[in-house]
A tleap script that builds the chain and sets N, CA, C and O, in Angstrom:
source leaprc.protein.ff14SB
mol = sequence {
  NMET THR GLY PRO GLU LEU LEU ALA ASP LEU
  VAL ALA ALA GLY LEU PRO ARG GLU ARG ALA
  GLY GLN ALA SER THR SER ALA TRP SER ASN
  GLY PRO GLY ASP ARG TYR GLY LEU HIE ALA
  HIE ALA TYR ASP LYS VAL LEU VAL ALA THR
  SER GLY SER ILE THR PHE GLU LEU PRO ASP
  GLY GLY THR ALA VAL THR LEU GLU PRO HIE
  GLY ARG LEU ASP LEU PRO ALA GLY MET ARG
  HIE ALA ALA LEU VAL GLY PRO ALA GLY VAL
  ALA CYS LEU GLU LEU HIE LEU PRO ALA GLY
  SER LEU ALA ALA LEU ARG PRO GLY ARG GLU
  THR VAL ARG PRO SER GLU CALA
}
set mol.1.N position { 0.849 -1.178 0.000 }
set mol.1.CA position { 0.000 0.000 0.000 }
set mol.1.C position { 0.891 1.236 0.000 }
set mol.1.O position { 1.944 1.263 0.636 }
set mol.2.N position { 0.453 2.242 -0.716 }
set mol.2.CA position { 1.171 3.514 -0.781 }
set mol.2.C position { 0.393 4.582 -0.012 }
set mol.2.O position { -0.765 4.377 0.352 }
set mol.3.N position { 1.035 5.714 0.227 }
set mol.3.CA position { 0.359 6.818 0.892 }
set mol.3.C position { -0.901 7.260 0.162 }
set mol.3.O position { -1.945 7.417 0.794 }
set mol.4.N position { -0.834 7.469 -1.174 }
set mol.4.CA position { -2.051 7.855 -1.894 }
set mol.4.C position { -3.156 6.796 -1.821 }
set mol.4.O position { -4.336 7.141 -1.756 }
set mol.5.N position { -2.788 5.523 -1.832 }
set mol.5.CA position { -3.801 4.460 -1.716 }
set mol.5.C position { -4.469 4.496 -0.346 }
set mol.5.O position { -5.686 4.342 -0.241 }
set mol.6.N position { -3.676 4.700 0.699 }
set mol.6.CA position { -4.235 4.781 2.049 }
set mol.6.C position { -5.176 5.976 2.159 }
set mol.6.O position { -6.260 5.861 2.732 }
set mol.7.N position { -4.782 7.094 1.629 }
set mol.7.CA position { -5.618 8.292 1.673 }
set mol.7.C position { -6.921 8.075 0.900 }
set mol.7.O position { -7.986 8.487 1.360 }
set mol.8.N position { -6.847 7.438 -0.260 }
set mol.8.CA position { -8.049 7.148 -1.048 }
set mol.8.C position { -8.989 6.226 -0.279 }
set mol.8.O position { -10.207 6.390 -0.341 }
set mol.9.N position { -8.429 5.256 0.448 }
set mol.9.CA position { -9.233 4.348 1.270 }
set mol.9.C position { -9.984 5.133 2.345 }
set mol.9.O position { -11.158 4.866 2.600 }
set mol.10.N position { -9.317 6.091 2.972 }
set mol.10.CA position { -9.952 6.889 4.021 }
set mol.10.C position { -11.022 7.821 3.451 }
set mol.10.O position { -12.070 8.006 4.069 }
set mol.11.N position { -10.771 8.403 2.290 }
set mol.11.CA position { -11.780 9.256 1.649 }
set mol.11.C position { -13.008 8.420 1.305 }
set mol.11.O position { -14.138 8.872 1.488 }
set mol.12.N position { -12.795 7.206 0.808 }
set mol.12.CA position { -13.917 6.311 0.493 }
set mol.12.C position { -14.712 5.963 1.745 }
set mol.12.O position { -15.908 5.683 1.663 }
set mol.13.N position { -14.052 5.980 2.908 }
set mol.13.CA position { -14.724 5.671 4.178 }
set mol.13.C position { -15.369 6.899 4.809 }
set mol.13.O position { -15.957 6.805 5.886 }
set mol.14.N position { -15.265 8.057 4.146 }
set mol.14.CA position { -15.957 9.237 4.643 }
set mol.14.C position { -15.088 10.411 5.047 }
set mol.14.O position { -15.617 11.448 5.448 }
set mol.15.N position { -13.760 10.283 4.954 }
set mol.15.CA position { -12.889 11.406 5.304 }
set mol.15.C position { -13.112 12.544 4.308 }
set mol.15.O position { -12.968 12.338 3.103 }
set mol.16.N position { -13.461 13.747 4.789 }
set mol.16.CA position { -13.661 14.874 3.871 }
set mol.16.C position { -12.386 15.182 3.076 }
set mol.16.O position { -11.280 15.123 3.615 }
set mol.17.N position { -12.550 15.507 1.810 }
set mol.17.CA position { -11.394 15.767 0.939 }
set mol.17.C position { -10.528 16.922 1.447 }
set mol.17.O position { -9.309 16.909 1.274 }
set mol.18.N position { -11.160 17.926 2.077 }
set mol.18.CA position { -10.345 19.039 2.588 }
set mol.18.C position { -9.424 18.572 3.712 }
set mol.18.O position { -8.315 19.087 3.852 }
set mol.19.N position { -9.867 17.607 4.514 }
set mol.19.CA position { -8.990 17.033 5.548 }
set mol.19.C position { -7.895 16.194 4.897 }
set mol.19.O position { -6.740 16.235 5.321 }
set mol.20.N position { -8.259 15.436 3.872 }
set mol.20.CA position { -7.280 14.602 3.170 }
set mol.20.C position { -6.169 15.460 2.577 }
set mol.20.O position { -5.013 15.040 2.529 }
set mol.21.N position { -6.521 16.665 2.125 }
set mol.21.CA position { -5.533 17.563 1.553 }
set mol.21.C position { -4.527 18.084 2.563 }
set mol.21.O position { -3.492 18.626 2.175 }
set mol.22.N position { -4.806 17.931 3.843 }
set mol.22.CA position { -3.905 18.383 4.906 }
set mol.22.C position { -3.047 17.246 5.454 }
set mol.22.O position { -2.291 17.444 6.405 }
set mol.23.N position { -3.158 16.062 4.863 }
set mol.23.CA position { -2.448 14.885 5.371 }
set mol.23.C position { -0.974 14.906 4.980 }
set mol.23.O position { -0.590 15.480 3.961 }
set mol.24.N position { -0.168 14.272 5.807 }
set mol.24.CA position { 1.231 14.024 5.464 }
set mol.24.C position { 1.505 12.541 5.694 }
set mol.24.O position { 0.948 11.936 6.610 }
set mol.25.N position { 2.358 11.965 4.865 }
set mol.25.CA position { 2.678 10.544 4.991 }
set mol.25.C position { 4.172 10.356 5.174 }
set mol.25.O position { 4.981 11.188 4.765 }
set mol.26.N position { 4.512 9.249 5.795 }
set mol.26.CA position { 5.911 8.860 5.929 }
set mol.26.C position { 5.973 7.345 6.056 }
set mol.26.O position { 4.977 6.691 6.364 }
set mol.27.N position { 7.144 6.808 5.817 }
set mol.27.CA position { 7.389 5.378 5.993 }
set mol.27.C position { 8.552 5.231 6.961 }
set mol.27.O position { 9.472 6.049 6.968 }
set mol.28.N position { 8.506 4.183 7.779 }
set mol.28.CA position { 9.569 3.960 8.748 }
set mol.28.C position { 9.693 2.471 9.033 }
set mol.28.O position { 8.803 1.686 8.705 }
set mol.29.N position { 10.799 2.098 9.642 }
set mol.29.CA position { 11.006 0.700 10.025 }
set mol.29.C position { 11.847 0.645 11.290 }
set mol.29.O position { 12.578 1.580 11.618 }
set mol.30.N position { 11.724 -0.472 11.987 }
set mol.30.CA position { 12.493 -0.716 13.206 }
set mol.30.C position { 12.914 -2.175 13.255 }
set mol.30.O position { 12.296 -3.037 12.630 }
set mol.31.N position { 13.976 -2.439 14.007 }
set mol.31.CA position { 14.468 -3.792 14.177 }
set mol.31.C position { 13.704 -4.558 15.236 }
set mol.31.O position { 12.924 -3.978 15.991 }
set mol.32.N position { 13.928 -5.866 15.293 }
set mol.32.CA position { 13.244 -6.729 16.259 }
set mol.32.C position { 13.422 -6.238 17.695 }
set mol.32.O position { 14.521 -5.864 18.106 }
set mol.33.N position { 12.339 -6.247 18.439 }
set mol.33.CA position { 12.384 -5.921 19.858 }
set mol.33.C position { 12.450 -4.447 20.198 }
set mol.33.O position { 12.438 -4.093 21.377 }
set mol.34.N position { 12.520 -3.574 19.202 }
set mol.34.CA position { 12.532 -2.135 19.504 }
set mol.34.C position { 11.227 -1.747 20.194 }
set mol.34.O position { 10.172 -2.316 19.918 }
set mol.35.N position { 11.315 -0.773 21.092 }
set mol.35.CA position { 10.144 -0.337 21.867 }
set mol.35.C position { 9.924 1.164 21.718 }
set mol.35.O position { 10.858 1.946 21.544 }
set mol.36.N position { 8.656 1.525 21.794 }
set mol.36.CA position { 8.257 2.931 21.902 }
set mol.36.C position { 7.529 3.064 23.228 }
set mol.36.O position { 6.563 2.342 23.478 }
set mol.37.N position { 7.975 3.969 24.076 }
set mol.37.CA position { 7.321 4.189 25.358 }
set mol.37.C position { 5.944 4.814 25.190 }
set mol.37.O position { 5.579 5.271 24.107 }
set mol.38.N position { 5.198 4.824 26.269 }
set mol.38.CA position { 3.843 5.366 26.265 }
set mol.38.C position { 3.870 6.851 25.895 }
set mol.38.O position { 4.610 7.636 26.488 }
set mol.39.N position { 3.052 7.222 24.907 }
set mol.39.CA position { 2.985 8.607 24.450 }
set mol.39.C position { 1.675 8.829 23.703 }
set mol.39.O position { 0.913 7.888 23.479 }
set mol.40.N position { 1.421 10.062 23.322 }
set mol.40.CA position { 0.240 10.433 22.535 }
set mol.40.C position { 0.657 11.538 21.572 }
set mol.40.O position { 1.728 12.129 21.715 }
set mol.41.N position { -0.198 11.811 20.591 }
set mol.41.CA position { 0.079 12.845 19.598 }
set mol.41.C position { -1.055 13.863 19.569 }
set mol.41.O position { -2.179 13.560 19.968 }
set mol.42.N position { -0.760 15.057 19.100 }
set mol.42.CA position { -1.772 16.114 18.985 }
set mol.42.C position { -2.515 16.027 17.652 }
set mol.42.O position { -3.372 16.866 17.372 }
set mol.43.N position { -2.206 15.038 16.835 }
set mol.43.CA position { -2.830 14.845 15.529 }
set mol.43.C position { -3.376 13.423 15.443 }
set mol.43.O position { -2.957 12.548 16.202 }
set mol.44.N position { -4.307 13.190 14.525 }
set mol.44.CA position { -4.785 11.834 14.255 }
set mol.44.C position { -3.713 11.112 13.450 }
set mol.44.O position { -3.060 11.702 12.590 }
set mol.45.N position { -3.540 9.821 13.745 }
set mol.45.CA position { -2.519 9.027 13.064 }
set mol.45.C position { -3.148 7.738 12.559 }
set mol.45.O position { -3.925 7.097 13.267 }
set mol.46.N position { -2.808 7.362 11.331 }
set mol.46.CA position { -3.220 6.083 10.757 }
set mol.46.C position { -1.947 5.326 10.417 }
set mol.46.O position { -1.077 5.843 9.717 }
set mol.47.N position { -1.841 4.098 10.914 }
set mol.47.CA position { -0.666 3.262 10.671 }
set mol.47.C position { -1.073 2.019 9.902 }
set mol.47.O position { -2.108 1.419 10.193 }
set mol.48.N position { -0.268 1.628 8.923 }
set mol.48.CA position { -0.456 0.370 8.202 }
set mol.48.C position { 0.882 -0.354 8.210 }
set mol.48.O position { 1.895 0.204 7.789 }
set mol.49.N position { 0.888 -1.594 8.689 }
set mol.49.CA position { 2.101 -2.405 8.640 }
set mol.49.C position { 2.295 -2.889 7.205 }
set mol.49.O position { 1.357 -3.387 6.582 }
set mol.50.N position { 3.511 -2.743 6.684 }
set mol.50.CA position { 3.800 -3.221 5.336 }
set mol.50.C position { 4.655 -4.482 5.353 }
set mol.50.O position { 4.676 -5.225 4.372 }
set mol.51.N position { 5.356 -4.734 6.449 }
set mol.51.CA position { 6.073 -5.997 6.635 }
set mol.51.C position { 6.346 -6.174 8.122 }
set mol.51.O position { 6.320 -5.210 8.887 }
set mol.52.N position { 6.606 -7.412 8.524 }
set mol.52.CA position { 6.886 -7.702 9.926 }
set mol.52.C position { 5.656 -7.533 10.792 }
set mol.52.O position { 4.527 -7.720 10.337 }
set mol.53.N position { 5.889 -7.171 12.062 }
set mol.53.CA position { 4.768 -6.992 12.993 }
set mol.53.C position { 5.152 -6.021 14.097 }
set mol.53.O position { 6.328 -5.794 14.379 }
set mol.54.N position { 4.118 -5.456 14.713 }
set mol.54.CA position { 4.289 -4.542 15.842 }
set mol.54.C position { 3.032 -4.625 16.698 }
set mol.54.O position { 1.916 -4.659 16.179 }
set mol.55.N position { 3.222 -4.656 18.012 }
set mol.55.CA position { 2.095 -4.714 18.940 }
set mol.55.C position { 1.976 -3.379 19.654 }
set mol.55.O position { 2.926 -2.896 20.271 }
set mol.56.N position { 0.788 -2.794 19.558 }
set mol.56.CA position { 0.489 -1.527 20.217 }
set mol.56.C position { -0.308 -1.794 21.475 }
set mol.56.O position { -1.311 -2.507 21.441 }
set mol.57.N position { 0.133 -1.226 22.583 }
set mol.57.CA position { -0.633 -1.257 23.829 }
set mol.57.C position { -1.443 0.029 23.882 }
set mol.57.O position { -0.911 1.124 23.694 }
set mol.58.N position { -2.744 -0.120 24.141 }
set mol.58.CA position { -3.664 1.019 24.221 }
set mol.58.C position { -4.268 1.018 25.616 }
set mol.58.O position { -5.374 0.512 25.806 }
set mol.59.N position { -3.556 1.580 26.604 }
set mol.59.CA position { -3.982 1.444 27.994 }
set mol.59.C position { -5.334 2.071 28.305 }
set mol.59.O position { -6.034 1.596 29.200 }
set mol.60.N position { -5.719 3.120 27.596 }
set mol.60.CA position { -7.006 3.758 27.886 }
set mol.60.C position { -8.171 2.865 27.488 }
set mol.60.O position { -9.264 2.982 28.044 }
set mol.61.N position { -7.945 1.976 26.531 }
set mol.61.CA position { -8.973 1.024 26.119 }
set mol.61.C position { -8.753 -0.346 26.727 }
set mol.61.O position { -9.565 -1.252 26.542 }
set mol.62.N position { -7.642 -0.500 27.463 }
set mol.62.CA position { -7.344 -1.774 28.105 }
set mol.62.C position { -7.094 -2.896 27.121 }
set mol.62.O position { -7.468 -4.041 27.376 }
set mol.63.N position { -6.458 -2.579 25.988 }
set mol.63.CA position { -6.268 -3.599 24.967 }
set mol.63.C position { -4.888 -3.489 24.335 }
set mol.63.O position { -4.185 -2.491 24.499 }
set mol.64.N position { -4.521 -4.531 23.615 }
set mol.64.CA position { -3.307 -4.536 22.806 }
set mol.64.C position { -3.696 -4.999 21.405 }
set mol.64.O position { -4.568 -5.853 21.245 }
set mol.65.N position { -3.047 -4.432 20.398 }
set mol.65.CA position { -3.355 -4.738 19.004 }
set mol.65.C position { -2.057 -5.056 18.281 }
set mol.65.O position { -1.112 -4.268 18.313 }
set mol.66.N position { -2.012 -6.206 17.633 }
set mol.66.CA position { -0.843 -6.566 16.834 }
set mol.66.C position { -1.154 -6.335 15.364 }
set mol.66.O position { -2.135 -6.855 14.831 }
set mol.67.N position { -0.304 -5.547 14.719 }
set mol.67.CA position { -0.429 -5.316 13.284 }
set mol.67.C position { 0.574 -6.183 12.554 }
set mol.67.O position { 1.750 -6.242 12.916 }
set mol.68.N position { 0.097 -6.853 11.526 }
set mol.68.CA position { 0.930 -7.597 10.591 }
set mol.68.C position { 0.687 -6.969 9.225 }
set mol.68.O position { -0.132 -6.054 9.130 }
set mol.69.N position { 1.360 -7.414 8.156 }
set mol.69.CA position { 1.187 -6.762 6.860 }
set mol.69.C position { -0.281 -6.551 6.477 }
set mol.69.O position { -1.102 -7.465 6.551 }
set mol.70.N position { -0.578 -5.329 6.072 }
set mol.70.CA position { -1.898 -4.833 5.661 }
set mol.70.C position { -2.814 -4.514 6.840 }
set mol.70.O position { -3.914 -4.002 6.631 }
set mol.71.N position { -2.395 -4.800 8.069 }
set mol.71.CA position { -3.197 -4.430 9.234 }
set mol.71.C position { -3.121 -2.931 9.446 }
set mol.71.O position { -2.085 -2.314 9.196 }
set mol.72.N position { -4.207 -2.347 9.902 }
set mol.72.CA position { -4.271 -0.893 10.067 }
set mol.72.C position { -4.768 -0.530 11.452 }
set mol.72.O position { -5.646 -1.191 12.006 }
set mol.73.N position { -4.190 0.535 12.008 }
set mol.73.CA position { -4.602 1.067 13.299 }
set mol.73.C position { -4.832 2.562 13.144 }
set mol.73.O position { -3.954 3.282 12.667 }
set mol.74.N position { -6.012 3.032 13.546 }
set mol.74.CA position { -6.345 4.454 13.542 }
set mol.74.C position { -6.232 4.962 14.971 }
set mol.74.O position { -6.913 4.456 15.864 }
set mol.75.N position { -5.391 5.942 15.195 }
set mol.75.CA position { -5.181 6.510 16.529 }
set mol.75.C position { -5.653 7.965 16.547 }
set mol.75.O position { -4.986 8.831 15.981 }
set mol.76.N position { -6.778 8.245 17.179 }
set mol.76.CA position { -7.223 9.638 17.302 }
set mol.76.C position { -6.226 10.453 18.136 }
set mol.76.O position { -5.519 9.898 18.978 }
set mol.77.N position { -6.175 11.741 17.904 }
set mol.77.CA position { -5.314 12.631 18.688 }
set mol.77.C position { -5.572 12.408 20.173 }
set mol.77.O position { -6.718 12.294 20.608 }
set mol.78.N position { -4.493 12.348 20.938 }
set mol.78.CA position { -4.605 12.194 22.383 }
set mol.78.C position { -4.682 10.759 22.871 }
set mol.78.O position { -4.597 10.531 24.077 }
set mol.79.N position { -4.840 9.778 21.983 }
set mol.79.CA position { -4.921 8.380 22.425 }
set mol.79.C position { -3.521 7.888 22.798 }
set mol.79.O position { -2.619 7.832 21.962 }
set mol.80.N position { -3.368 7.536 24.070 }
set mol.80.CA position { -2.065 7.060 24.539 }
set mol.80.C position { -1.793 5.666 23.971 }
set mol.80.O position { -2.690 4.830 23.869 }
set mol.81.N position { -0.523 5.441 23.603 }
set mol.81.CA position { -0.128 4.148 23.067 }
set mol.81.C position { 1.367 3.932 23.277 }
set mol.81.O position { 2.150 4.878 23.359 }
set mol.82.N position { 1.731 2.666 23.361 }
set mol.82.CA position { 3.121 2.230 23.412 }
set mol.82.C position { 3.230 1.106 22.394 }
set mol.82.O position { 2.211 0.575 21.952 }
set mol.83.N position { 4.452 0.735 22.013 }
set mol.83.CA position { 4.577 -0.301 20.989 }
set mol.83.C position { 5.828 -1.141 21.200 }
set mol.83.O position { 6.838 -0.674 21.726 }
set mol.84.N position { 5.728 -2.400 20.771 }
set mol.84.CA position { 6.839 -3.346 20.784 }
set mol.84.C position { 6.911 -3.989 19.408 }
set mol.84.O position { 5.937 -4.577 18.938 }
set mol.85.N position { 8.077 -3.874 18.758 }
set mol.85.CA position { 8.280 -4.448 17.431 }
set mol.85.C position { 8.463 -5.956 17.553 }
set mol.85.O position { 9.113 -6.438 18.481 }
set mol.86.N position { 7.887 -6.695 16.611 }
set mol.86.CA position { 7.938 -8.156 16.607 }
set mol.86.C position { 9.312 -8.713 16.256 }
set mol.86.O position { 10.242 -7.954 15.981 }
set mol.87.N position { 9.441 -10.052 16.265 }
set mol.87.CA position { 10.732 -10.718 16.101 }
set mol.87.C position { 11.365 -10.572 14.716 }
set mol.87.O position { 12.563 -10.811 14.567 }
set mol.88.N position { 10.599 -10.191 13.714 }
set mol.88.CA position { 11.147 -10.008 12.364 }
set mol.88.C position { 11.312 -8.531 12.014 }
set mol.88.O position { 11.575 -8.198 10.859 }
set mol.89.N position { 11.161 -7.641 13.000 }
set mol.89.CA position { 11.190 -6.215 12.720 }
set mol.89.C position { 9.853 -5.770 12.149 }
set mol.89.O position { 8.912 -6.560 12.080 }
set mol.90.N position { 9.766 -4.514 11.741 }
set mol.90.CA position { 8.518 -3.985 11.180 }
set mol.90.C position { 8.837 -2.842 10.226 }
set mol.90.O position { 9.819 -2.119 10.398 }
set mol.91.N position { 7.990 -2.698 9.224 }
set mol.91.CA position { 7.975 -1.508 8.372 }
set mol.91.C position { 6.530 -1.039 8.322 }
set mol.91.O position { 5.610 -1.846 8.191 }
set mol.92.N position { 6.337 0.272 8.427 }
set mol.92.CA position { 4.987 0.838 8.450 }
set mol.92.C position { 4.891 2.059 7.552 }
set mol.92.O position { 5.870 2.762 7.301 }
set mol.93.N position { 3.687 2.280 7.083 }
set mol.93.CA position { 3.299 3.513 6.414 }
set mol.93.C position { 2.474 4.284 7.431 }
set mol.93.O position { 1.605 3.713 8.090 }
set mol.94.N position { 2.741 5.573 7.563 }
set mol.94.CA position { 2.070 6.385 8.575 }
set mol.94.C position { 1.478 7.624 7.914 }
set mol.94.O position { 2.106 8.258 7.067 }
set mol.95.N position { 0.259 7.951 8.320 }
set mol.95.CA position { -0.441 9.117 7.793 }
set mol.95.C position { -0.832 9.999 8.969 }
set mol.95.O position { -1.415 9.512 9.938 }
set mol.96.N position { -0.523 11.283 8.899 }
set mol.96.CA position { -0.911 12.251 9.931 }
set mol.96.C position { -2.013 13.133 9.373 }
set mol.96.O position { -1.921 13.632 8.251 }
set mol.97.N position { -3.064 13.321 10.176 }
set mol.97.CA position { -4.215 14.146 9.803 }
set mol.97.C position { -4.498 15.142 10.917 }
set mol.97.O position { -4.115 14.897 12.061 }
set mol.98.N position { -5.159 16.260 10.620 }
set mol.98.CA position { -5.543 17.183 11.685 }
set mol.98.C position { -6.404 16.469 12.736 }
set mol.98.O position { -7.198 15.587 12.409 }
set mol.99.N position { -6.233 16.863 13.990 }
set mol.99.CA position { -7.023 16.274 15.085 }
set mol.99.C position { -8.506 16.349 14.757 }
set mol.99.O position { -8.996 17.373 14.279 }
set mol.100.N position { -9.211 15.267 15.015 }
set mol.100.CA position { -10.644 15.202 14.765 }
set mol.100.C position { -11.016 14.647 13.408 }
set mol.100.O position { -12.193 14.393 13.150 }
set mol.101.N position { -10.039 14.451 12.528 }
set mol.101.CA position { -10.327 13.950 11.179 }
set mol.101.C position { -10.925 12.554 11.191 }
set mol.101.O position { -11.836 12.267 10.415 }
set mol.102.N position { -10.430 11.684 12.059 }
set mol.102.CA position { -10.917 10.299 12.072 }
set mol.102.C position { -12.376 10.214 12.497 }
set mol.102.O position { -13.066 9.255 12.151 }
set mol.103.N position { -12.854 11.207 13.243 }
set mol.103.CA position { -14.258 11.207 13.682 }
set mol.103.C position { -15.211 11.350 12.498 }
set mol.103.O position { -16.397 11.041 12.621 }
set mol.104.N position { -14.710 11.814 11.354 }
set mol.104.CA position { -15.551 12.002 10.171 }
set mol.104.C position { -15.825 10.696 9.430 }
set mol.104.O position { -16.684 10.650 8.549 }
set mol.105.N position { -15.099 9.636 9.785 }
set mol.105.CA position { -15.313 8.366 9.094 }
set mol.105.C position { -16.680 7.810 9.443 }
set mol.105.O position { -17.233 8.126 10.496 }
set mol.106.N position { -17.213 7.000 8.581 }
set mol.106.CA position { -18.567 6.472 8.757 }
set mol.106.C position { -18.752 5.830 10.124 }
set mol.106.O position { -17.866 5.118 10.596 }
set mol.107.N position { -19.903 6.076 10.770 }
set mol.107.CA position { -20.190 5.452 12.073 }
set mol.107.C position { -20.107 3.934 11.972 }
set mol.107.O position { -20.460 3.334 10.957 }
set mol.108.N position { -19.628 3.333 13.064 }
set mol.108.CA position { -19.530 1.884 13.118 }
set mol.108.C position { -18.236 1.342 12.539 }
set mol.108.O position { -17.993 0.136 12.584 }
set mol.109.N position { -17.400 2.226 11.990 }
set mol.109.CA position { -16.137 1.771 11.425 }
set mol.109.C position { -15.195 1.406 12.561 }
set mol.109.O position { -15.054 2.153 13.529 }
set mol.110.N position { -14.565 0.271 12.437 }
set mol.110.CA position { -13.638 -0.187 13.468 }
set mol.110.C position { -12.403 0.713 13.514 }
set mol.110.O position { -11.931 1.181 12.478 }
set mol.111.N position { -11.887 0.950 14.709 }
set mol.111.CA position { -10.623 1.674 14.839 }
set mol.111.C position { -9.477 0.808 14.337 }
set mol.111.O position { -8.493 1.319 13.801 }
set mol.112.N position { -9.606 -0.492 14.510 }
set mol.112.CA position { -8.563 -1.420 14.095 }
set mol.112.C position { -9.118 -2.310 12.999 }
set mol.112.O position { -10.177 -2.915 13.160 }
set mol.113.N position { -8.412 -2.390 11.894 }
set mol.113.CA position { -8.794 -3.323 10.842 }
set mol.113.C position { -7.835 -4.501 10.931 }
set mol.113.O position { -6.625 -4.314 10.807 }
set mol.114.N position { -8.347 -5.714 11.144 }
set mol.114.CA position { -7.452 -6.868 11.282 }
set mol.114.C position { -6.565 -7.039 10.059 }
set mol.114.O position { -6.917 -6.633 8.951 }
set mol.115.N position { -5.417 -7.645 10.282 }
set mol.115.CA position { -4.510 -7.928 9.178 }
set mol.115.C position { -5.181 -8.859 8.189 }
set mol.115.O position { -5.964 -9.733 8.560 }
set mol.116.N position { -4.859 -8.655 6.933 }
set mol.116.CA position { -5.390 -9.522 5.883 }
set mol.116.C position { -4.379 -10.629 5.626 }
set mol.116.O position { -3.174 -10.381 5.586 }
set mol.117.N position { -4.866 -11.832 5.453 }
set mol.117.CA position { -3.961 -12.971 5.220 }
set mol.117.C position { -3.454 -12.974 3.797 }
set mol.117.O position { -2.683 -13.856 3.418 }
savepdb mol mol.pdb
quit
């Protein structure tokens, strides 16, 4: 998946085009066992794993989510999260949107889309 493909997917799910025009994308990777401490962002973030795996702890929801290739996690601004990279490392595509953008997506849409096999 590419940044434009991810953005098109979000627009199809109800993201207003003016919000999509304010998005920025980046790609990153980490080695096995790397950790990110508990933190939050002032912007909405959408993550898609492109290879490997990463487990996000979401303490405010009392859950953990593991992303594998094609798995997606939508993090609204202010949602605290920590992460642990899986044994094969991870590569992700990341999209930043203005705070509140994810709320525009169609009601009933899952925050987490399970990985596709």
